[in-house]
Phi, psi and omega in degrees: 000138179263146179259124176286134181233144170245117184252123174244144181208157173206142178184171179302136181292137177200156176296139177090359183296311180294324177298318180296318178296313182292328175298317181296319179297312181295320181297332179272005182077018182272174179229127179271116184263308183208160182200160172228114185231141180201152172269126181225121177052042178081357178254154175251124184232154179195166173229129182234136172255117181224165172240152173221146176303145185311316182283354184245355184299317180294323178295321177295316178302317180294318180296319179293319180293336181276353180295129185293137173079003182249142168261116187237137173233133177241125180241131178283132181282166178240169180239073179266149177260123182255156174293145180299140178226155175281141177255131181235141172260131185238135167248129182234134183217136177188167177299136181288147175196156176300138176090001185295321179292317178303313183293318180293318181289329174297316180298319179292315180299321180298334178270357183080020181269130179263145176262113179273325177216146181208126174227139179221158175202173174250139179227148176284140175295145187306316185257321185269337184079003179299150181290123177250130175279131178230135176223145171238135183216154167250124183249151172242112185248145173302151181303335185277352182265130180270160174302320180299322179295318178294313180300314181298318180298318181285317180287343178284356178285075180060024177064020188260352181241146170248135181245129180230146177244082191284336186232147176273140175237139177286133178284174184297340179250022177081012179276130178265129179262124181254138173288151180298000000 
């Protein structure tokens, strides 16, 4: 039986870092399934979803923790069954300001919307060059919440954000959600 693992790490960026991580997973007989890795402020950080054979999970955790210069955390995954939710892809754009992520995520949470994936960056505005906050997210919304309700909640943050649902995602039961 394989144990699902979520591996998080951060350390100074260097050549061979991902190779060292993947070597440790493979040496333990594990399988690397998915990951999100990025260089941020001179550090290389990531989240990896891997499996390891039941008798080898602790050895993998020890091998990962022994990698030089990295702070590594390994969390064993669970197998919970969740209620079906609609999946929405969101593009969010607005002038950058402190607290923008907090305010947007609060608005989503108040609607019972879960964030399954989230990526953000800053981009220059086309004409002024002002810093624009941009985020792309995959959301899981209760069946009772409409796209309009999510859009209104986000755009209601002092009228400073635009929310767009550019792509359709198939829901857990094969339902396709279309943006208006």
